[in-house]
Backbone bond lengths (Angstrom), bond angles and torsions (degrees), N, CA, C in turn:
res aa  C-N    CA-C-N  psi(-1)  N-CA   C-N-CA  omega(-1)  CA-C   N-CA-C  phi
1 X - - - 1.450 - - 1.519 109.53 -
2 X 1.350 116.35 139.25 1.456 120.98 -172.11 1.523 111.84 -61.16
3 X 1.368 117.95 -35.67 1.457 118.92 -175.36 1.516 112.23 -69.73
4 X 1.346 117.82 -13.70 1.458 120.32 178.16 1.528 111.96 -85.42
5 X 1.313 116.45 -11.81 1.463 119.78 -179.37 1.527 111.06 -78.30
6 X 1.304 115.46 149.10 1.453 120.32 167.41 1.527 108.13 -75.81
7 X 1.327 116.13 135.56 1.459 121.22 168.94 1.523 106.91 -99.28
8 X 1.326 115.94 121.93 1.465 121.15 -169.90 1.527 109.79 -121.71
9 X 1.318 116.18 130.77 1.457 122.32 172.78 1.513 110.33 -107.56
10 X 1.325 116.88 134.06 1.473 122.59 -179.44 1.521 108.70 -123.32
11 X 1.324 115.92 117.59 1.463 123.64 -179.92 1.524 108.56 -113.19
12 X 1.338 116.44 109.33 1.467 121.80 -179.11 1.518 109.07 -103.17
13 X 1.328 115.89 124.39 1.458 122.33 178.52 1.524 108.84 -131.75
14 X 1.320 116.22 169.93 1.455 119.58 173.69 1.524 109.10 -63.22
15 X 1.317 116.08 126.98 1.456 121.00 176.70 1.512 115.45 95.97
16 X 1.364 118.64 -21.22 1.464 118.84 -177.46 1.520 110.08 -169.70
17 X 1.337 114.76 161.52 1.462 118.96 163.13 1.513 108.74 -125.28
18 X 1.334 114.74 148.83 1.455 122.21 176.49 1.521 108.22 -121.46
19 X 1.314 116.30 138.85 1.457 121.36 179.58 1.522 109.26 -134.83
20 X 1.314 116.06 142.27 1.469 122.83 176.87 1.522 108.20 -131.92
21 X 1.324 116.76 132.13 1.466 122.46 175.57 1.521 108.63 -117.09
22 X 1.336 116.27 130.10 1.458 121.55 178.69 1.528 109.07 -130.13
23 X 1.316 115.48 162.71 1.458 120.87 179.46 1.527 108.12 -141.59
24 X 1.333 116.20 136.65 1.466 120.23 -178.79 1.531 110.28 -74.28
25 X 1.323 114.70 133.02 1.454 122.30 174.01 1.525 108.65 -122.95
26 X 1.315 116.36 174.92 1.462 120.33 -173.44 1.520 111.96 -60.78
27 X 1.346 117.63 -37.94 1.456 121.20 -175.69 1.524 113.55 -100.07
28 X 1.318 117.66 -1.37 1.461 119.42 -178.92 1.522 111.25 152.18
29 X 1.321 115.48 -165.11 1.460 121.18 -175.98 1.523 111.03 -88.42
30 X 1.328 114.55 141.77 1.460 121.85 175.91 1.519 109.65 -109.51
31 X 1.328 116.53 131.05 1.458 121.38 173.64 1.521 108.60 -75.65
32 X 1.332 116.92 120.06 1.463 121.00 -179.58 1.524 112.13 -100.18
33 X 1.334 116.50 -32.95 1.461 118.26 -175.74 1.520 109.76 -165.65
34 X 1.309 116.46 147.43 1.454 121.99 167.85 1.523 108.20 -137.71
35 X 1.308 115.38 143.73 1.460 121.06 -177.09 1.523 109.97 -141.74
36 X 1.318 115.56 144.36 1.465 121.48 169.99 1.521 107.81 -136.83
37 X 1.329 116.03 128.31 1.465 121.50 -179.13 1.525 109.66 -126.22
38 X 1.322 115.79 143.92 1.464 121.01 178.56 1.524 110.48 -77.37
39 X 1.333 116.10 137.92 1.465 123.22 178.77 1.526 109.70 -129.99
40 X 1.335 117.99 163.23 1.460 120.11 173.89 1.529 111.91 -59.44
41 X 1.318 116.55 151.15 1.465 121.34 -178.67 1.527 112.81 -70.79
42 X 1.334 117.44 -12.84 1.476 120.17 178.35 1.525 110.93 -109.62
43 X 1.331 116.70 30.20 1.468 119.87 179.91 1.522 111.69 -63.52
44 X 1.331 116.90 -32.19 1.463 121.78 174.39 1.520 109.47 -114.87
45 X 1.326 116.01 133.25 1.460 122.14 173.36 1.519 108.02 -125.95
46 X 1.332 114.93 113.06 1.462 120.56 -174.94 1.530 110.93 54.88
47 X 1.327 115.43 34.07 1.449 120.77 177.71 1.513 115.45 85.86
48 X 1.325 117.79 -5.26 1.470 121.82 -177.52 1.525 109.07 -94.32
49 X 1.322 116.98 132.52 1.455 122.15 -178.45 1.523 110.52 -71.46
50 X 1.355 115.79 130.26 1.458 122.65 179.04 1.526 108.99 -106.99
51 X 1.307 115.97 114.01 1.464 119.09 179.64 1.521 110.69 -67.99
52 X 1.320 115.97 146.38 1.464 121.29 179.73 1.526 107.64 -157.21
53 X 1.342 118.10 158.46 1.462 119.50 176.08 1.526 112.63 -56.65
54 X 1.343 116.94 -37.10 1.471 119.77 -179.74 1.524 110.92 -66.39
55 X 1.335 117.16 -41.33 1.462 120.51 178.45 1.527 110.63 -63.80
56 X 1.334 116.74 -47.32 1.464 120.02 -178.93 1.523 111.44 -62.94
57 X 1.323 117.32 -40.57 1.473 120.46 -179.97 1.528 110.28 -63.83
58 X 1.348 117.28 -42.90 1.463 120.76 -179.53 1.521 111.10 -65.34
59 X 1.334 117.24 -42.09 1.462 120.86 -179.68 1.534 111.02 -67.21
60 X 1.334 117.01 -41.11 1.464 119.94 -179.80 1.522 111.41 -65.49
61 X 1.336 117.33 -41.71 1.456 120.43 178.22 1.527 110.65 -61.95
62 X 1.330 115.79 -41.19 1.464 119.75 179.59 1.528 110.74 -68.09
63 X 1.336 116.87 -40.32 1.468 120.45 -178.88 1.524 111.21 -58.99
64 X 1.324 117.67 -34.36 1.458 120.80 -178.79 1.522 112.39 -64.91
65 X 1.331 117.74 -17.64 1.458 121.54 -178.38 1.529 112.63 -94.56
66 X 1.319 117.62 -2.00 1.463 120.91 -176.05 1.526 110.76 -95.10
67 X 1.330 116.98 152.43 1.465 120.40 176.83 1.519 111.17 -74.57
68 X 1.311 116.03 176.68 1.459 119.98 -179.52 1.513 112.97 -72.47
69 X 1.344 117.41 -30.54 1.459 121.74 -177.09 1.522 109.63 -109.22
70 X 1.320 115.60 118.39 1.464 119.42 178.41 1.527 108.89 -158.33
71 X 1.318 114.74 160.11 1.463 122.26 173.52 1.517 107.04 -118.37
72 X 1.328 116.84 111.63 1.462 122.23 -174.47 1.525 110.54 -99.77
73 X 1.334 114.85 126.53 1.459 121.50 177.54 1.531 108.09 -119.72
74 X 1.324 117.31 128.33 1.465 122.98 -173.75 1.518 109.41 -115.82
75 X 1.327 116.43 134.43 1.457 121.17 -179.18 1.518 112.83 -82.57
76 X 1.327 115.99 141.24 1.463 123.00 176.28 1.531 109.63 -116.85
77 X 1.334 117.59 138.94 1.465 119.82 174.52 1.532 110.69 -63.25
78 X 1.326 118.06 138.32 1.468 120.44 -176.06 1.530 114.06 -60.62
79 X 1.345 117.73 -26.35 1.466 118.87 -176.75 1.530 113.12 -69.62
80 X 1.318 117.60 -9.53 1.461 120.03 -179.32 1.525 113.05 -80.59
81 X 1.319 118.01 -10.97 1.463 119.47 -172.12 1.521 111.47 -123.61
82 X 1.327 114.23 160.26 1.460 123.16 168.39 1.524 107.46 -113.77
83 X 1.321 115.70 143.12 1.459 119.70 178.37 1.523 110.28 -128.79
84 X 1.315 115.29 137.48 1.463 121.85 178.21 1.526 108.40 -138.57
85 X 1.321 115.50 157.65 1.463 121.62 174.38 1.521 109.21 -99.36
86 X 1.301 115.63 141.45 1.465 122.09 -179.27 1.521 108.77 -129.22
87 X 1.340 117.82 120.78 1.470 119.25 178.01 1.525 110.67 -64.16
88 X 1.303 115.33 139.24 1.452 119.59 174.50 1.523 109.45 -74.09
89 X 1.322 117.96 142.77 1.474 119.77 178.53 1.525 110.61 -67.84
90 X 1.323 115.07 161.68 1.466 120.03 -179.98 1.530 111.47 -62.17
91 X 1.325 115.39 -34.64 1.461 120.44 179.35 1.524 109.21 -82.21
92 X 1.326 117.12 132.60 1.470 121.01 178.23 1.524 110.17 -66.44
93 X 1.336 115.63 125.63 1.462 121.08 -179.64 1.521 110.30 -111.03
94 X 1.317 115.30 139.31 1.453 122.14 172.04 1.524 108.53 -116.24
95 X 1.340 115.72 165.57 1.459 119.07 176.35 1.532 109.38 -66.98
96 X 1.345 119.25 143.18 1.466 126.56 5.43 1.531 113.54 -90.17
97 X 1.349 118.05 3.04 1.465 120.84 -177.76 1.529 110.82 -62.68
98 X 1.342 117.62 -36.86 1.456 120.47 179.91 1.516 110.44 -64.28
99 X 1.329 117.37 -41.14 1.459 121.16 177.92 1.521 111.16 -62.15
100 X 1.328 117.24 -41.52 1.469 120.49 178.45 1.526 110.55 -63.58
101 X 1.328 116.88 -37.25 1.468 121.15 178.46 1.531 110.80 -63.86
102 X 1.331 116.66 -42.83 1.463 120.82 179.10 1.528 110.39 -65.86
103 X 1.336 116.84 -45.97 1.461 120.57 -179.44 1.528 110.89 -60.94
104 X 1.320 117.23 -40.18 1.465 120.99 -179.51 1.525 111.50 -68.55
105 X 1.323 117.34 -27.72 1.466 121.34 -178.24 1.529 112.61 -86.13
106 X 1.324 117.45 -13.62 1.465 120.89 -172.49 1.521 112.65 -62.16
107 X 1.320 117.48 -35.81 1.458 120.20 -175.23 1.521 112.14 -63.11
108 X 1.314 117.77 -36.53 1.463 119.25 179.40 1.538 111.86 -86.59
109 X 1.332 117.40 -17.67 1.457 119.79 -179.38 1.521 112.67 -83.91
110 X 1.348 117.17 -33.13 1.456 120.93 -173.64 1.525 110.42 -126.45
111 X 1.344 117.06 136.59 1.473 121.14 -177.27 1.522 112.53 -81.13
112 X 1.323 117.21 43.36 1.461 123.19 -177.11 1.520 107.39 -140.15
113 X 1.331 116.48 149.35 1.452 120.23 176.32 1.534 109.64 -57.21
114 X 1.344 118.44 121.89 1.469 120.84 -175.52 1.520 114.06 -54.94
115 X 1.323 118.40 -33.06 1.462 120.72 -178.50 1.524 112.07 -64.72
116 X 1.341 117.77 -21.57 1.459 121.05 -178.81 1.525 112.35 -88.94
117 X 1.345 117.27 0.64 1.463 121.12 -175.16 1.528 111.80 -108.84
118 X 1.311 114.90 144.17 1.466 121.91 165.76 1.523 106.78 -98.88
119 X 1.325 117.14 125.39 1.461 122.42 -173.95 1.521 111.29 -111.93
120 X 1.323 114.57 143.49 1.456 121.17 172.05 1.521 106.89 -137.84
121 X 1.314 116.82 156.16 1.463 119.21 -179.61 1.509 110.11 -152.65
122 X 1.320 113.91 151.65 1.460 121.38 179.01 1.518 107.96 -151.89
123 X 1.317 116.75 159.10 1.451 121.40 177.39 1.524 109.14 -66.85
124 X 1.341 116.92 135.18 1.453 121.04 177.00 1.521 109.01 -86.50
125 X 1.352 115.49 178.64 1.461 119.23 179.34 1.522 111.33 -61.93
126 X 1.343 116.21 -27.14 1.463 120.13 172.76 1.525 107.89 -88.67
127 X 1.309 116.69 119.50 1.466 120.62 -172.32 1.519 113.00 -64.49
128 X 1.335 117.65 -13.66 1.464 121.00 -179.52 1.522 112.08 -91.72
129 X 1.339 117.66 5.05 1.456 121.47 -175.49 1.526 110.79 -127.21
130 X 1.335 114.44 148.69 1.456 121.61 167.19 1.525 108.61 -107.62
131 X 1.329 116.92 140.40 1.461 121.22 172.14 1.529 107.35 -95.07
132 X 1.330 116.39 115.97 1.459 121.93 -177.24 1.524 109.08 -101.81
133 X 1.317 116.85 128.24 1.460 122.61 177.91 1.521 108.64 -115.63
134 X 1.336 115.97 131.21 1.463 121.22 -178.67 1.522 109.89 -127.11
135 X 1.320 116.16 137.40 1.461 122.75 173.73 1.522 108.25 -137.32
136 X 1.311 116.72 150.59 1.463 119.87 178.65 1.530 109.84 -67.19
137 X 1.328 115.98 134.73 1.460 120.22 -179.03 1.523 111.46 -59.17
138 X 1.330 117.46 -36.79 1.463 119.81 -177.77 1.528 111.03 -65.67
139 X 1.343 117.14 -31.96 1.467 120.74 177.86 1.526 110.10 -70.73
140 X 1.334 116.84 -44.12 1.465 120.25 177.63 1.529 110.12 -61.46
141 X 1.329 116.70 -40.01 1.466 120.49 177.79 1.521 110.89 -62.31
142 X 1.341 116.68 -39.56 1.457 120.77 -179.17 1.533 111.11 -66.64
143 X 1.322 116.93 -30.56 1.467 120.56 173.95 1.525 110.90 -75.85
144 X 1.305 116.07 -37.94 1.456 120.59 -172.21 1.530 112.89 -74.15
145 X 1.324 117.50 -37.80 1.467 120.84 -170.92 1.531 113.90 -58.59
146 X 1.351 120.21 -51.41 1.477 117.65 -179.66 1.524 112.90 -65.53
147 X 1.328 117.64 -30.11 1.464 119.77 176.73 1.522 110.16 -64.91
148 X 1.327 116.12 -46.50 1.465 119.67 179.83 1.526 111.14 -66.47
149 X 1.325 117.63 -36.64 1.463 120.44 177.88 1.526 111.54 -63.05
150 X 1.329 115.85 -27.70 1.464 120.24 178.33 1.527 111.93 -87.00
151 X 1.345 117.57 1.93 1.449 121.08 179.42 1.507 114.33 86.88
152 X 1.340 117.05 17.84 1.456 122.67 -179.48 1.523 110.07 -106.26
153 X 1.331 116.77 141.03 1.462 121.30 179.19 1.528 108.71 -127.47
154 X 1.330 117.30 100.13 1.469 119.05 179.96 1.528 111.43 -66.80
155 X 1.328 115.59 140.07 1.458 121.38 171.81 1.526 110.57 -84.34
156 X 1.343 115.82 -33.40 1.461 120.84 -172.01 1.524 109.33 -146.18
157 X 1.332 115.95 139.04 1.458 122.16 160.90 1.526 106.53 -103.01
158 X 1.332 116.74 126.49 1.456 121.50 -177.67 1.524 109.25 -126.53
159 X 1.328 116.92 146.70 1.458 120.79 178.22 1.524 110.31 -67.83
160 X 1.325 115.76 139.90 1.456 119.75 -177.24 1.525 112.63 -62.46
161 X 1.333 117.99 -35.35 1.464 118.34 179.40 1.526 111.44 -67.25
162 X 1.343 117.33 -29.40 1.461 119.83 175.97 1.527 111.07 -76.31
163 X 1.335 117.31 -27.81 1.469 119.66 172.44 1.524 109.95 -65.77
164 X 1.338 117.23 -40.12 1.462 120.31 175.28 1.524 110.61 -61.99
165 X 1.329 116.60 -38.50 1.460 120.63 179.05 1.528 111.36 -62.46
166 X 1.341 117.67 -36.20 1.459 120.26 178.41 1.531 110.97 -59.80
167 X 1.318 116.76 -38.72 1.463 120.83 177.08 1.520 109.97 -70.53
168 X 1.336 116.88 -45.25 1.463 120.98 -177.04 1.524 111.81 -60.86
169 X 1.331 117.81 -40.19 1.472 121.18 179.81 1.515 112.22 -59.76
170 X 1.326 116.21 -29.38 1.461 120.12 -173.51 1.522 113.31 -96.70
171 X 1.331 119.44 -9.49 1.466 118.47 -173.69 1.531 114.03 -60.86
172 X 1.309 125.24 -47.00 1.457 127.96 -15.57 1.531 109.70 -89.65
173 X 1.314 116.81 167.79 1.457 121.42 176.69 1.521 110.64 -93.51
174 X 1.317 115.50 152.64 1.466 119.79 172.15 1.524 109.55 -75.63
175 X 1.312 115.79 163.32 1.457 121.94 179.21 1.532 109.88 -55.99
176 X 1.337 115.57 127.68 1.472 124.06 178.08 1.526 113.40 68.94
177 X 1.322 118.33 18.26 1.454 119.47 168.27 1.516 109.36 -80.68
178 X 1.327 115.89 143.58 1.465 122.27 -178.92 1.518 109.31 -110.48
179 X 1.326 116.33 129.34 1.461 121.99 175.02 1.512 108.58 -110.35
180 X 1.329 117.43 130.51 1.465 121.18 178.90 1.523 109.54 -121.96
181 X 1.341 114.27 152.61 1.461 121.38 177.55 1.524 107.69 -132.44
182 X 1.343 118.94 102.85 1.462 121.12 -178.31 1.525 112.42 -74.07
183 X 1.347 115.93 138.89 1.456 123.41 173.21 1.523 107.97 -124.50
184 X 1.317 118.15 -179.60 1.464 120.03 -172.12 1.525 113.12 -64.93
185 X 1.340 117.75 -40.89 1.463 119.68 -174.93 1.526 113.28 -122.10
186 X 1.331 118.26 4.22 1.456 122.09 175.66 1.523 108.85 -163.47
187 X 1.312 115.80 177.64 1.461 119.34 177.50 1.521 109.04 -140.82
188 X 1.324 114.29 150.81 1.450 121.73 -179.55 1.524 109.21 -105.16
189 X 1.320 116.28 153.04 1.460 119.69 -179.28 1.524 111.17 -141.98
190 X 1.328 113.93 156.07 1.462 121.86 175.29 1.515 107.25 -143.10
191 X 1.327 117.05 125.92 1.463 122.29 179.86 1.516 108.80 -111.35
192 X 1.334 115.88 117.72 1.459 121.05 -179.39 1.523 110.02 -78.81
193 X 1.306 116.29 142.47 1.456 120.69 177.93 1.501 110.97 172.04
194 X 1.317 115.59 -171.95 1.461 120.01 -179.08 1.523 111.26 -63.38
195 X 1.336 117.00 -32.67 1.472 122.04 173.01 1.536 106.43 -123.39
196 X 1.325 116.20 78.58 1.459 121.38 -175.48 1.520 110.93 -62.09
197 X 1.324 116.61 140.58 1.457 121.90 -178.31 1.517 109.77 -134.52
198 X 1.343 115.37 157.31 1.457 120.68 177.82 1.519 108.37 -142.35
199 X 1.338 116.02 162.17 1.456 119.05 179.92 1.512 111.16 -177.26
200 X 1.338 115.19 -165.19 1.459 122.14 -178.49 1.524 108.55 -138.22
201 X 1.334 116.17 155.50 1.458 121.00 179.75 1.519 109.42 -148.36
202 X 1.338 115.56 148.23 1.462 121.83 174.04 1.527 111.28 -107.97
203 X 1.340 117.31 5.01 1.461 121.10 179.02 1.529 109.97 -69.79
204 X 1.358 117.59 150.00 1.465 119.51 175.47 1.525 110.75 -55.78
205 X 1.320 116.07 134.00 1.450 121.19 -173.43 1.530 110.57 -90.08
206 X 1.318 116.06 121.95 1.460 122.05 175.53 1.522 108.41 -154.96
207 X 1.333 115.96 158.99 1.456 119.51 177.78 1.523 111.15 -62.78
208 X 1.338 116.50 -37.64 1.465 119.71 179.53 1.523 111.07 -62.27
209 X 1.333 117.30 -41.90 1.464 120.27 178.28 1.526 110.86 -64.93
210 X 1.336 116.57 -42.35 1.461 119.90 -179.25 1.525 111.02 -64.22
211 X 1.329 117.40 -41.23 1.461 120.54 -179.75 1.524 111.46 -64.87
212 X 1.347 116.07 -33.68 1.462 119.28 178.25 1.521 111.63 -76.42
213 X 1.327 117.00 -35.71 1.464 121.53 -176.66 1.528 111.73 -81.22
214 X 1.332 115.57 -35.32 1.467 120.72 -179.29 1.533 108.65 -121.03
215 X 1.341 117.74 73.82 1.470 119.64 -176.12 1.524 113.36 -60.75
216 X 1.328 117.00 -22.30 1.462 120.76 179.41 1.528 112.36 -82.67
217 X 1.340 117.25 -4.87 1.456 121.99 -175.95 1.529 111.39 -60.06
218 X 1.332 116.09 128.13 1.465 121.59 179.33 1.531 110.67 -85.16
219 X 1.339 117.43 -40.90 1.454 123.48 175.67 1.519 107.72 -165.28
220 X 1.343 116.20 166.44 1.464 120.68 -176.35 1.521 110.57 -122.80
221 X 1.333 115.03 137.36 1.455 122.25 175.63 1.520 108.54 -121.57
222 X 1.323 116.01 156.52 1.456 121.07 179.86 1.515 109.47 -133.43
223 X 1.331 115.16 149.77 1.465 120.01 176.78 1.524 111.59 -78.85
224 X 1.334 117.64 -11.21 1.459 121.73 177.17 1.527 108.67 -127.93
225 X 1.329 118.28 149.94 1.468 120.15 -179.60 1.528 111.34 -61.34
226 X 1.324 116.31 124.01 1.456 122.87 178.48 1.521 108.81 -144.61
227 X 1.317 116.71 142.13 1.463 121.06 179.74 1.522 110.09 -60.37
228 X 1.319 116.33 128.85 1.455 121.48 178.18 1.516 114.20 91.25
229 X 1.337 117.03 -5.36 1.455 121.08 -178.42 1.526 109.99 -119.54
230 X 1.313 116.13 143.43 1.460 120.94 171.73 1.521 108.77 -81.66
231 X 1.322 117.19 128.18 1.465 120.84 -178.57 1.527 109.76 -86.38
232 X 1.329 116.05 139.56 1.463 121.54 176.72 1.525 109.12 -103.49
233 X 1.323 116.13 159.76 1.456 122.43 179.89 1.529 108.33 -115.51
234 X 1.333 118.63 96.91 1.471 120.77 -174.59 1.528 113.60 -58.50
235 X 1.327 118.09 -36.40 1.460 119.58 -176.29 1.534 112.28 -71.34
236 X 1.339 117.81 -7.82 1.460 120.28 174.87 1.529 111.48 -65.81
237 X 1.342 117.11 -14.34 1.459 121.28 178.93 1.527 112.00 -77.45
238 X 1.326 117.83 -11.06 1.462 121.76 -177.48 1.526 109.91 -98.90
239 X 1.322 115.74 138.69 1.467 120.59 -176.10 1.528 111.74 -80.93
240 X 1.325 116.32 -35.84 1.467 121.07 -178.71 1.524 108.29 -117.66
241 X 1.329 116.56 119.92 1.457 120.96 179.72 1.525 109.64 -107.87
242 X 1.311 113.97 157.80 1.468 120.30 -177.39 1.517 108.17 -127.55
243 X 1.321 116.75 117.54 1.457 121.54 -178.13 1.520 110.53 -81.59
244 X 1.352 117.94 151.53 1.467 125.62 -1.60 1.530 111.41 -79.17
245 X 1.332 116.46 155.59 1.451 122.21 174.85 1.524 109.49 -96.84
246 X 1.319 118.43 156.29 1.467 120.24 178.85 1.523 111.27 -65.46
247 X 1.322 115.89 152.49 1.467 120.43 179.08 1.529 111.23 -65.76
248 X 1.336 116.81 -36.65 1.458 121.08 -177.32 1.527 109.41 -117.67
249 X 1.338 115.63 89.21 1.461 119.85 -178.65 1.525 112.11 -58.15
250 X 1.325 116.29 -34.66 1.461 119.97 -175.92 1.511 114.02 -58.76
251 X 1.350 117.43 -27.61 1.462 120.64 178.17 1.527 111.31 -60.42
252 X 1.330 116.79 -23.36 1.466 121.80 -173.51 1.534 112.97 -101.22
253 X 1.334 116.27 10.26 1.465 119.82 -175.22 1.517 111.96 -59.23
254 X 1.327 117.73 -49.17 1.464 120.19 -176.92 1.522 110.89 -68.88
255 X 1.312 116.89 -40.39 1.469 119.42 177.87 1.524 110.40 -61.26
256 X 1.338 116.84 -40.72 1.460 120.07 178.37 1.524 110.67 -66.62
257 X 1.330 117.58 -42.51 1.460 120.13 178.01 1.518 112.32 -61.19
258 X 1.320 116.83 -37.77 1.463 120.53 176.33 1.526 110.90 -65.71
259 X 1.336 116.30 -42.50 1.461 120.07 179.77 1.530 111.11 -64.56
260 X 1.324 117.47 -35.96 1.456 122.13 -178.12 1.527 112.59 -77.53
261 X 1.315 117.15 -11.83 1.465 120.25 -178.36 1.544 110.06 -56.42
262 X 1.341 117.37 128.81 1.469 119.05 -179.17 1.524 111.08 -61.58
263 X 1.323 114.59 152.21 1.470 119.96 175.37 1.527 109.38 -62.77
264 X 1.319 116.24 144.38 1.458 120.10 174.45 1.525 109.22 -69.61
265 X 1.337 115.58 140.13 1.457 120.02 179.51 1.516 110.42 -69.13
């Protein structure tokens, strides 16, 4: 039964990976496990996963601690994908006709040979639109191979900014509050509002920059302690906690957001 499985989020960054495993209980989510392992500083190059003996050893050691039944969700850097909106046709389409419609539209949406792309799609906030996400198959393969070599089989690759959104939706944030998640070479953001949006930036992070970029921003929160920002506690979203907890909960924000991602229908 699906509810007996661990839902696991894996966030791989330069220098470390963070993983969170949760399990649904009657009153809410239970924290089953959290892990952080040291990785080489060049584990990601332009967002592409670089296999190495250190990466494989860390993944294999972690895999030995997991149960037989789990749903693994892995975060992808946003720069690896292209996203476009596609109007839904007037005629209601169901699978597999909807998939054929998306595949046929890919050539005009993306400046790349469609056969070289892995495509995903979901309904956008506007019910008349599909949000189409495309990534090069060779890049997805480069992410997938070391995971499979370590005995791991991901169910889903999800964008890291959407993993942050999963946490933000549940906090919850007030209207026009901004949540940021700093990483080594960029930062992710989520702005709550009537048309909530998320993304990534490589610009130097400061309150002055945020106020200029997001003039509608009511206040700013961060997943890690930073001067001028209110820090959030991601593990507060879980009903059952398991001690000891990590010293820096914010490091696990993306892994938790991936774990909280609903199952695909």
